[in-house]
Structures are given as structure tokens and as C-alpha cells.
N, C-alpha and C positions, 0 to 999 in steps of 0.2 A: 504493499500499500503506499503510495506516495505521500507526503507531507500535506499536499494540497488536499488529497482525500481524507486524510485524518481530520485536517481542520474543518472540512465541509462537513464530515461525520459529526464532529463535536459541537459544531454550531447548531446543529439540529436535535441535539440530546437534551435541551432543555437545563443544562447545568447552571445554578446561579453563580455569578462571577463575583466573588468577594475578594477580588485582587485587581492588580492594574490590567488594562488602561481604563481611565475615567469614564469612556463612553458606555462601559458595561454591555457592550454588544446590542445596545438598545437603538437599533437603526431606524424604528419608528420615530424616535425623538429627535434624531440628528439626521435628515435627509441627505447632507452633503457627505455622509458616511455609509449611505446606502450600497450595499452589495459587497463592502469590503470590512466592515465593522464585525460582521458575525464571525469572522476568521481571524481578527486581530487579537491575540493573546500575549500572555508573558510566559516565562518558564514556569510552567505548572506540571504536575505529575503526568508523565508518560510522554512528554512532549521534547525532552532533552535539553540541552542548553549548548548554544552555538560556540560559546566561549571555552567550554569544556565538555566537548563532545563525547558521548558514551554510547548513545542509541542510535536514533535515525540520523542524526548528524554525522555521525562517525561513520556509519553506512553509507551515507551520502558522498562524503569526502573520499571513501575508498572506492565508489563507483566513479566519481569524477576522475582520479588518478588512473584508474583503468581505462577509462575511456579515451583519455588524452596521451598516456603511456608516460605519466609522472611516477617519481617514487613515491610522493604523497602530496595531497593537495589540500588547500585551506580556502573554506567559503568565505568570501567578503561581501558585507552589505553596506560598507562605506566606499564603494567604487574601486576601481584600480589605484586610486591615490592612497588609500590605507594600505594596499599591498606594496605600493613603491615604497612608502615611508618605512614600512617594517623591514622590506628587504635590505634597503640601503644602511639603515640605521643598524641592523644586526651584522651586517658585514663590515661596517666601519665602527663597530662598538670598541674594538681594541686598537684603534688609531689606523692611520693611513689615509691616503687621498683616494678619490674616485677619478677614474679616467672615463670620459662620457661624451657622446654625441652633443655638439652644441646645440642642435634643434631639439633636445631632449624637453619633455614636458615639464612644467614649473613645479611638479611635485617632487622631481628628481633634485632640482635646486633646493627646494625647502628641505628635504630630507639631508642633504649635504649641509645646509645651514644649521639644522637641529643636532647633527653629528659633530659640528665645528670641524669639518673636513675640507680639506683643499680641493679645489676643482680644477683639472686640466682637461682640455677639449681635443677631441680627434679631428683632423682637418676633413676628414670623410670616414664612413664607416666601413671602408674597405679593408680587406685582412692585412695588407701591408702597413696601412697607417696604424692599425691596432698593434702590430708587431713593434714598430718604431715607437710607439706611445709608451709601450711597456718597457722597452729597452731604456728609453731615455727616462723614465720615472720608476725609479725601483721602489719607491714607497706606496706604490698603487696597491690598494686593497680590494679594489672592486672595479670592474669594467661594465658600464651600462650602455645599450644601444638600443635605439627603437627601431623596431621591424615587426610589422610593416610601420612606415610613417603614415602620418595623417594622409598623405597623397597616394599611399599605396605601394611606397618602394620597399624592398624586401631586401635585406642583408644576406651575405654569405655566411649564415650561422654556423654551419659546421665548421667552416675554416676558421672563424673568429673563436669559436670554443676550444678548438685543438690549439690555437696560439696561446689562448689565456690559460689553459690547463699546463701547457709546457712551461708557463711562468709561475704556476702554482696560484693564480689568480682567479677567483670565481667570476662568472659571468651572468649578469643580470639583464634579461630581454624584455622590454617594455613591449609587449604584444598585445596591449589594450585594444588594438584595431583588428586584431587577428585571431579571436576564438575560433572562427570558422574554419582556420587553416587546418590542413590535414584530414578534412571530411571530403568526400567525393573526389574530385580531380583538383581541388585547390593545392597549392603548394604546401610542403611538409611544415608543420608547426615547429617553432624552436625547442618545444618541450622534447621533441624526438631527435633533436639535431646536437645535443650535448650542452645546452645551457643549464646552469645551475639552478637558476630562479627564472620564472616566467611569470608574468602578470597579465592577465586577460580581462576585459571587460566584457562579460556575456551579453549585456544589453546593446552593445554597438551593433552587433550584426546577427545576433541569434535572438530566438523568442523567449525573451526575459524581460524582467522590469527594469528601469533605469536605476543605477546604483548598485546592480549585482555585478559581481566579478569573483575571480578565483586567482589565487597565487599557487603555482606549481613548483615543487622542490624536488631536486634530484640530489640527494646526497652524496657527498666525497669531501668537496671544499668547503661545504657550509654546514652548519649544525641546525637541523631542522627545529629542535627544540628551542633554541635562541631565537629563530625566526618568528615561531609561534608566541614566544613571550613577548615580542614587540608587537605582534597583530592584537594580542589580548590588552596590552597598554593603550594602543591607539584605535582600536575600534570601539564603537560604541558598546557599553555594557547591557544595552537593552535592544539587542538586535531584532529587527522586524521579522516576524513569522510570515508576514505576506511576501517580502522580498525573499525569504530564505525558501518559502513555498514555490515561488518563481523560478528559483535555481533548481530546485528538484524536479519540477515539471519540465524545465528546459532540459535537463540531463535525461530524463525518461524519454522525451521525445528524440533527443539524439541518439540514444541507444537503440530506438526502435526504427527511425527513419532517417538519422543523419545523413548518411551516404547517398542515399536516394534523393532526398531533399536538395541536397548540395549538388548533385548532378543536373536536377531539374533547374536549380538556380542559375547554374553555369550555362545551361543549353539558351535560358533566357537572356542571358547576357551576351552570348554570341551572337543572337538574333538581332540584339540592340545595337551591337557594335557594327554589324553588317549594315543595318538601316542608316547609321549616320556617318559610315565611312567616306561617303564622298562630299559631305559638307565642307565649304570653304571658309566660311567666317568664324565657325565654331568648330574647332578641330580637336579630336580626341588627343591627348597628350600620350605619347607612345614611349618614350626613351627616359630612363633615371640614370645618368652617368655615375660610375662609381657604385652603384648597387648590383646585386645578383639577379634578381628578377622583380616581378610586380605582381600585386594582388589584382586579379580580373574584377574584383566586386567594387572597387573604387573607380568612379567614372570622372576624370579630371580633363577639364577642356582648357585649352588655350584659346582665350578670347577677352573682350572686354567683359569681365565678369559681372562687375557692378550693372552694367546696362542690361546684361542678360538675365540676371537675377530679379531686377525690376520688372521686366517685361514677362518673366514666368510667373511672378507673383501676381501683378495686376491682371494679365489677360489670360492665364491658364489655370490659375490657382494650385500652382506648384512651388514648393519651399524648397529651395537647395540648401545643402549643408554648410556650404560656405562660398563667398564671393570676394573677389580682390580685383584690382585693375586689370590683371592679365591673366585670370584664371577663375574658374568655377569648378567647384566639386560637389557632385551628386553621389551621396552613399547610397548603396544598395544593403538589402539584407535578406535574410531568409524568408522574411515576410513578403518580399516583393514576388510579383507574377508576370508573365509575359504581357498581361494587359496593362499593370502599372509602368512597366518599362516602355511599353508601345506607345503609352499617353505621353512620356518624355520625348520618346525618338519623335513622335509626330509634332510636338511643340517647336523642338529644335530645328527640325526641318522647315517649318513655315517662318521661323525668325531667321534663318541663316542669310538669305538674300539681303536683309537689311541691317546685319550686325555690323557695327562699325570697326574700323581697322584697329587690330590688337597690336600694340607694341611689342617688340621682341623681348626675350628675357623671360626670368620666372619671377614670381612673387616668393618673398620669404627665403631667399637663399641665405644660407648660413654666412655670418661674419661675425669675427671674434675681435672686439675692441681690446685694446690695452688693459690688462687686470692689474690696477693698482694695489688693491686690498682683498684679502679673502671675503667672501660674502658675509661670513659670520662677523668679522672684525668691522665692518662697515656700519652694522646696526647700532643704534643708539648714538652715533656722533651727532653734532650739532650740524645744522645747514638751513637752507632756505629754498624756495621755490624759485626758479629760476626761467625767464622766457627761453623757449628753445633757440631763438636766434642768438642768445647770449651765453648759451650752454657749452659749446665747444671748448675743450680744456678743462673743464671741471670734472670732478669724480661723481658719478650718479650715486644716489643714495635710495633708489626705489627700483623695483622691477617695472618695466614697461614691456608688455606683449599684446600681441593680436589674439583675440579669444572669439571663437576658435581660431587656432588648435591649443592655445595656451602656452606656445613657446616664446621665451623672452626675446626681444629684440636687443635689450641692455639688461644687465643685472647689477645689483648694488657692489660696488667697488671698482667698477670699469671706467675708464675714462671715455668721455662722450667725445666725439668727433664729428667731421661732417658728413660721414657715411651712415652714421647713427642717426643724425638729425633728418637725412634724407629718408631713411627707412621708416622712421616714426611718422613723418610728414606723408607717407605715401601709403601706409598700413591702413587696412579697413578693420573695424570692430576693435579699436583701440583700447585697452585697459591699463590702469596703472595702480599704485598702491594708494591713489587718491590724496595724496599730498598737495597736488595741484590741479589746474584745469588742464584740459587737453592741450593747450598752448604753453604750458610750463612744465618743467621737470624737477624734482628734487634733488639737490646736488649737496654732498657733504662738504663741511670745511675742514680741510686739513692742517689749516695755518695754525 
């Protein structure tokens, strides 16, 4: 019996809830909770504890490990972020630096900050750059790469993991966007390619609720018990049974139909790509230099993404994942059908002739400003919000990122220069630590 089935049965039992949560499963009194409150419980007899699994959650985690091929797996209801935080902090708990992709998600930076670790950046995630980075940084305690990236680029994880292990350094793969990898004909997941820790967001591409994720562990260079300790410290002590049931339901679905549904999805994607292959103004992005392969589920277009997103919303009621001056990203998932992809293809075909000229180049290419201070050392320093035009030469005291995907354009402790200002000015969906307006940036005073 799945957790969802157990919760459904319990909600019909008529048991009196003299425990949390406060809605008491009274859906009639609280209509905004209709359909969910009846299955929203706390850790009561017979329903196990996600933070100390012994029953159904222990069984669920064993099934997850078997399905993806991990040594063991940990359920997460605080998203991939809590998995990244726990993985990084456990690896760096005894000291050392992290060698990481510059275009890592901000959670990796936050984990390094909490661990008071130095950050060193890879010029690219190519194996030769990982080899050089480890050779030049003997204090490295963890390597972290993102694969697939937000745009769908996949690293050569097998080669990278072999290099890391020759140096005795564990490899963490942020596979948040790749929980579907390994099913059907999709590329192999990092879990089966030698990575020591792999974090996946189930909700991004699979049939699970937002905020659900898993952390896979392959023992050898890591201590699973230490990682679990950090998960229990960082994850909520009141995990949602609704989210947990979503994980269980997703896993049950994948066990029964995962490969077949992945093949159906891939076939629909192939038909979509064929339908848009001859477009001129809205072109599918095809190459990711420095990467091993790509994820076919990500539909990245070279185009005026801001113009295209606006037209798709207003005229076709289609909401893309991300839009920027030179690109647009449409994410697909296991819930997509031939019909949904045909609707997108038809809209793109109709808009193609009127699409404005797209400038060359890519949005969000990695650039590493000069690092003056470690991230953790810049926190708490005095400073002020400076107009962007006056900021070059100053040391940044906050994160500035484009969200999505949550990749920083500059991090605390780095020197601001003209290229950084240009990237900030051109970025869409800009976010910062809110110490200044969009036209200002917080700078620390080193005098």
C-alpha cells in the first residue's frame, strides 16, 4: 500500500484528531483546504517519521535507491536546496575548499558560505578542467558540477567522477533538472556514473508536487550517516505528509510505467523537434560546447526571448519557463503529451515569420570576476548601495542573480567591473539581496 492510499484510508476512518495540524481535517469549515486537509497529518502511530525512517519511509527510500541505482537515498521535502546544503556541508565539515561550476545554483554558494569554505571555479565542466582544478587546488574537499544545466547541457560525469576519485575527492552532482535521466531512452543519470552524491528535484520533470526531491548517496568517499545528520538539521522537523505521499506516488508510477512513459515522452519530443526544425527566426539551440551531450526534454530557442514570451502569453496562453534577450526556454515533463507539444509547435510556427532579428551570442555565459574576499568573509562588513554606473572597482557585498535559474552574476567578495555591469543591465528576472534598488548594488567598504 502506498502512503497516498494509507492517508486516503485514514481520512475516511473517522478518527478524532487530537493532534496537529490545527485544521483538524475539517474541510467543511475551511474550503481553501478542500481535498487536501483530510490527508494532512503529523507523525502519528503507524505513519513513520521522515526524519527517522523505520517503516513506510524506510521502505520508500529503499525503493528509490533501487529504482535509480544508488547505495541509499534520502527523501527531501524542502526541495533540492536542502539536499545541496546537506551534501556540501557534510563534505566540508572537516575543512577544505569546494571546486565548483561557476554557474552553480545559489544554494551551492550558500552552502559554501555556511561551511566557511573557499570557492574555486571551473573554467568549464570539461574533464580536463576538473583535472587541472584538482591539481592546482590540493585543499579541495569536494567537486560540484551541475548536470544537466538549466538549459539542458549534460557533463561527462563518468570521466569527471573517475578523475575526482583518483584524487580522493568526492563528486556532488546537482542533477535537480534530471530526475528523469536513465528512464526510457534518456541519457544515463549521474547516480549510475560514479558520482558520490546526486541531488534531484522530482517535481521539475516528473509527476510529483513542487518541493519534492531526493538525495542519492554512493558510499566510498562519503559517510552517509554524516550526510543524513545534516539533512535532519536542515530539513523541516514537520515534514509534509502530502509532499511525502507525492514522492511515494511518483516512485510507484515510475516502478510500473517509468520506462514506457519516458519512451512516449521522447517520441512526442522527436515529433515536436521535426515540426519546428525549419523555423528561421525561432531556432532550436543545438550545441553546448564543452559538454558531453544534452537533455532532449529541454527546448531552448535562440531568439528574442522577451518578444516571444510576450506573444506566447498574450496570444496563445502559453507560459514559457524562462525568457531572456537572446533565448527562450520551454521545459517539458512527463505530464506533457503530443497534444500539448503540438500546441506549442503550432504557436511557434505562426510567430516565426514575424520574429525580430536575434543578436548572436548566448544569455548567461559564465564570467568570473576577481575574487577579493571569500564569500563568508564579506558578510557583516560595512558598506552602502552604490549606483551601478559608479560601482566598477568596488567590492560587491551581495548576490545578484537572474531568477530563474538562480545562478549568480556576481557574489559577495568579488570586484565589480564593466563586464559585470553589462551582464546585470542585460539580465532578465533580476534579483538581489534587496539592499538597493535594481539600479543600485551594495558594495562593502574595505578601507
